[in-house]
C-alpha positions as CSV (number, residue, x, y, z in Angstrom):
1,X,0.0,0.0,0.0
2,X,2.9,2.4,0.7
3,X,4.3,1.9,-2.8
4,X,0.9,2.5,-4.4
5,X,0.4,5.6,-2.2
6,X,3.8,6.9,-3.2
7,X,2.8,6.5,-6.9
8,X,-0.5,8.3,-6.2
9,X,-2.5,5.2,-7.0
10,X,-5.3,3.8,-4.9
11,X,-3.4,2.2,-2.1
12,X,-5.9,-0.7,-1.9
13,X,-5.7,-1.6,-5.6
14,X,-3.7,-4.7,-5.0
15,X,-5.3,-5.9,-1.7
16,X,-7.2,-8.6,-3.5
17,X,-4.3,-9.6,-5.6
18,X,-2.0,-10.0,-2.6
19,X,-4.5,-11.9,-0.4
20,X,-3.0,-15.2,0.6
21,X,0.1,-14.0,-1.2
22,X,2.1,-16.2,-3.5
23,X,5.6,-16.2,-2.1
24,X,8.8,-18.1,-2.7
25,X,11.6,-18.6,-0.3
26,X,15.2,-19.3,-1.4
27,X,18.2,-20.2,0.7
28,X,21.4,-18.8,-0.8
29,X,24.6,-20.3,0.5
30,X,28.0,-18.9,-0.5
31,X,30.8,-21.0,0.8
32,X,33.9,-19.6,2.5
33,X,36.7,-18.5,0.3
34,X,39.6,-20.9,0.8
35,X,42.9,-19.3,2.1
36,X,45.6,-18.8,-0.5
37,X,43.2,-19.5,-3.3
38,X,42.8,-16.8,-6.0
39,X,39.3,-15.5,-6.1
40,X,38.3,-13.1,-8.8
41,X,34.8,-11.7,-9.5
42,X,31.8,-12.2,-7.4
43,X,29.8,-14.8,-5.5
44,X,26.7,-14.2,-7.6
45,X,26.5,-12.4,-10.9
46,X,24.4,-9.3,-11.4
47,X,20.7,-10.0,-12.0
48,X,17.2,-8.8,-11.4
49,X,14.4,-10.8,-9.6
50,X,11.2,-11.6,-11.6
51,X,8.8,-10.9,-8.7
52,X,6.9,-7.8,-7.5
53,X,9.5,-7.3,-4.7
54,X,12.0,-9.3,-2.7
55,X,12.3,-9.0,1.1
56,X,15.8,-9.8,2.3
57,X,17.0,-9.8,5.9
58,X,20.5,-8.2,6.0
59,X,23.3,-10.6,6.2
60,X,26.1,-10.6,8.8
61,X,28.6,-11.0,5.9
62,X,28.7,-8.0,3.6
63,X,28.9,-8.3,-0.2
64,X,25.5,-7.3,-1.5
65,X,25.8,-4.6,-4.2
66,X,23.2,-2.7,-6.2
67,X,23.7,-1.1,-9.6
68,X,23.4,2.7,-9.5
69,X,21.6,3.4,-12.7
70,X,22.9,7.0,-13.0
71,X,26.6,6.2,-12.9
72,X,26.3,2.5,-13.9
73,X,28.6,1.6,-11.1
74,X,28.1,-1.0,-8.4
75,X,27.4,0.4,-4.9
76,X,27.9,-1.7,-1.8
77,X,24.7,-2.1,0.3
78,X,25.7,-1.7,4.0
79,X,22.5,-2.0,6.0
80,X,22.4,-1.7,9.7
81,X,22.3,-5.1,11.6
82,X,18.9,-6.7,11.8
83,X,17.4,-4.5,9.0
84,X,15.4,-5.6,6.0
85,X,16.3,-4.9,2.4
86,X,13.5,-4.6,-0.2
87,X,14.4,-5.0,-3.9
88,X,11.8,-4.2,-6.6
89,X,11.4,-6.9,-9.3
90,X,10.4,-7.3,-12.9
91,X,6.6,-7.4,-12.1
92,X,6.9,-4.1,-10.3
93,X,8.9,-2.5,-13.1
94,X,6.2,-3.5,-15.6
95,X,3.1,-2.4,-13.5
96,X,4.8,0.9,-12.6
97,X,5.6,1.7,-16.3
98,X,9.4,1.7,-15.4
99,X,8.9,4.2,-12.6
100,X,10.2,1.6,-10.1
101,X,12.8,-0.4,-12.1
102,X,13.8,-3.9,-11.2
103,X,16.8,-3.7,-8.8
104,X,19.9,-5.0,-10.5
105,X,22.0,-6.6,-7.7
106,X,24.9,-9.0,-7.2
107,X,26.9,-10.5,-4.4
108,X,30.6,-9.8,-4.3
109,X,33.4,-11.0,-2.1
110,X,33.6,-9.1,1.2
111,X,36.0,-6.1,1.4
112,X,37.3,-7.4,4.7
113,X,39.4,-10.5,3.8
114,X,38.9,-11.8,7.4
115,X,35.3,-12.5,6.3
116,X,36.5,-14.9,3.6
117,X,36.7,-17.6,6.2
118,X,32.9,-17.4,6.9
119,X,30.2,-18.5,4.6
120,X,27.5,-16.0,3.6
121,X,23.9,-17.1,3.9
122,X,20.8,-15.2,2.8
123,X,17.2,-16.2,2.9
124,X,15.2,-13.9,0.5
125,X,11.4,-14.0,0.2
126,X,10.0,-13.2,-3.2
127,X,6.5,-11.8,-3.4
128,X,4.5,-12.6,-6.6
129,X,0.9,-12.3,-7.7
130,X,-0.9,-15.5,-8.5
131,X,-0.5,-17.0,-12.0
132,X,-3.9,-16.0,-13.4
133,X,-3.6,-12.3,-12.4
134,X,-3.1,-9.8,-15.1
135,X,0.0,-7.6,-14.9
136,X,-1.0,-4.2,-16.4
137,X,0.4,-0.7,-16.0
138,X,-1.2,1.0,-13.0
139,X,-3.6,3.9,-13.7
140,X,-2.3,7.4,-13.9
141,X,1.3,6.4,-14.8
142,X,1.3,7.6,-18.3
143,X,0.9,5.8,-21.6
144,X,1.5,2.1,-20.9
145,X,4.8,0.9,-22.3
146,X,3.7,-2.7,-21.8
147,X,0.5,-4.5,-22.8
148,X,-1.5,-6.4,-20.2
149,X,-0.2,-9.9,-19.7
150,X,-1.1,-12.9,-17.6
151,X,1.5,-13.3,-14.7
152,X,2.4,-16.9,-15.6
153,X,3.1,-16.0,-19.3
154,X,5.3,-13.0,-18.2
155,X,7.1,-15.1,-15.6
156,X,7.7,-18.0,-18.0
157,X,9.0,-15.6,-20.7
158,X,11.4,-13.9,-18.3
159,X,12.8,-17.1,-16.7
160,X,13.2,-18.9,-20.0
161,X,16.3,-16.9,-20.6
162,X,17.9,-18.7,-17.6
163,X,16.2,-22.1,-17.8
164,X,15.2,-22.5,-21.5
165,X,11.8,-22.6,-23.1
166,X,10.9,-26.1,-21.8
């Protein structure tokens, strides 16, 4: 409701669509980085989530980065302990007519090499609408850039780039 209110849209517009919400949990485990072993790059490549938004409890082991769309540089996300991070996803980008773009993020190695000896664990919760819901640009957000589409069709189209058409 807060997001819809921010966009000056009826804050109750999605109440029915998010009743008994369709969520997905994922457990991400990033093993420790062995001593003396060269380690280049990141622990997870840059990507966007396909959902409305992802709720992510902050990890004790830093490394989360978000892409700053202005400079196109990666920025470290350093949330306070016990905080919650919310990433917007592809569904949200679509229904907000790109006003809230899908958050491009990745997980890099920690800056502090002492943390290499600890695994990083995250437990994100992805929030979706149900498969038969129609994703369409919210009212009042300009000429729609996207035609209405059934959530399952959109989801399958997006994820096929990772998993194939089958």
